[in-house]
N, C-alpha and C positions, 0 to 999 in steps of 0.2 A: 501516156495513155489522154485520148481525148476529154475534151468538158462535157459533152454529151455521156462515155463512160463514168466517173467519176459522179455525175448525177442519181447515176444509174445505179450507182453498188452503193448511194451512201444513206439510201434510204435502211438499211441493215446497219444493225449493233455490231462493234468491233465481234464480241460476245458470240453473236448470232452467230457471226460470221465466217467466225473461224469454229462451229459448229456445225456447219455445213461443210464447213471444209474436210473437217475428221468424218466425218459419213462420207464423203467422197472417193477419199484414201480410202478407208476400208472396203468400200464398193470396188473401188479400182484393186484392191492386194485380192479381193475372194471373187470376183469376174471377169477385171483387161479389161481393158479400156473397149475391147464393140461388145463384151455384155454389159457397159455401164450405162446407161438410161434416165432422157430426164426423170419418169414415171418411176423409178427405183431411188433416187435422188429424196423425190417429192414426197416420195412415202417414207422413208428412213428419218428425211427429215418432219415429218409432218410441215411441209409448206405444200402451194400452189405449181405445178412446173410453169405457170403464168409467172409469177412472183422468176424462179428462175429463171425463163430466159429473161425479163423485165432486165433483170440485176446483172445475169453477165452474157446475154446474146446467144450463148450456144454452146451445147457440150463440151466442145473445144475446148471453149476460155475459160470454162468452169473446171474442166478436170484441170488443166496448166498453172490456172492462177490459185487452185488448191495446192499440188505442188512446190510450187513458188512460197504458199507461206510456211514450209516449211522450215525457211531457210531460215537458219539461228544469225546468220553475219552476212552484213550487208558487204559484198569486198570492197565497195570506195571507202570503206568507212576505216580498213586495217591497218592501220600506220607506226609500227611497232620502232621503227627507224632504222630495221636493216630489211634487205628482202629475204633472208631463210625465216628471221622472226613474221614476218607479215603470213610467210611460205606454213611458218607450223602454229600460227595462232588460226591461220584460215580449216588447217589440218584438225586441230584442239577443238575448232565451233563446234564435234558434230562426233557425237559418242557412237562408238563400235557397234549397236544393235541399232541404233538408228542409219546406221551408212549403210548395216547389211538390210534393214529392212526397204531404202528406199533403192536400194543399189538394185533390189532386185523392181522392182515397180517402174523402176526409168527403163532396164532393158525390157519389160514387157510392154509400156511407149514407146520404144523406140523402135518397135517389131510396127505399131499402129501407126506410128509417123507416116511410115511408109509406104503406106497403104490410105492414110487420110490427109489428103491439099489440108483437110480443114483446122488438123493436129497438128498439122507437119507447121502450116504460117502460125499459128500462135505460140507455137513450145518457140520458134525461132524468135520470134516479137517476142514472147511474156519470159520467156525463161534463157536461153542463148545469148540473147541481146544485150540483156541490164549481165550477166557476168563475164563476156567478152570487153566491156565499155568499165566494168569493175576491173576484172585481170588487169587493162592496158594501164586503166591509174595507178597499179600497184607496181607494175612495169615500170612504166615511166617516173613514178619517185624514187627508184632505183637508180634508171639512168641519171635525173635530177642531181643525184647524193654520189655521184659516180660511183657505184657500184656493177653496173654494167653500160658498155659502150652501145652508145647509140644505132652504129652498123653494127651490131653484133648479129650474123642471120638466123640465129635463132629466140629471136624475139618473138617474129612471125607465129611461133609453131608454136608455144608454149602453150596457149588453148587446148593445138590436136595434141602435145604429150599428156596434159591433164586427163583430157578424155581419157584418151588409149590407155591411161593407170587405172580408169573406174570399168573400164569395157573388158580389156586384158586379165584382172588379176582372177575373176570367178573363167573364164574362158580359157584362159591357158594353165591356172593352178589347182583348179576348180576348189579356190578356197574364199571363203568371201573378204569383202575390203575392210581396213579397219587404216584405222590410226598409225600401226605400225612399221603396217605395209609403206600408208601414202606418206610419213615423214619422210622412211627411208628413200622411196623413192625421189622423194624432194631432191634429198639430200644426194643422190648417188646422182640420179641423172640431169635434172633439171636445173638446177642451181651451177651444176658442172657445161653444162650445155650454154649457160650463158658467162660462164665463166667469173664462178661466182664462190 
């Protein structure tokens, strides 16, 4: 994050920021990204549009930061001593209800990402990049511990496997994503591909 972005965002208390993010997520669930407007956020949160633009710069950044704010665990901080333990800790960080809500929200945003370059850029920078970096550190610790070979050809594709599970569950099975499915997927697909 740039110094300018930190300076912009430092004027709002963490409590007020959480309130704003909650309102943005509610609006995204109600009207989708295309229907989300800064006017609607301002009205819902009793803020001014100028304040919102000053703090976040764009609707895309505000929407993605709101989504990011719901992450309960920072992947870089997960270190149980084993790759299986790390993956299970990550899966267990979200409850089934939240996972189902977030999956629906992510599906809606994924469609909007393809039609909106600003949202695509914000999504990659603020949502995808930190997750890829965190997952890379989890995997590197597994390599350092000797659990996974550094030359394992599946290593570069773990993020793709995990995203695939999120997308495919509803699409293929018509069922919501939940902890049980993700644990089984990790144990049956991801870990065997890594030789664990």
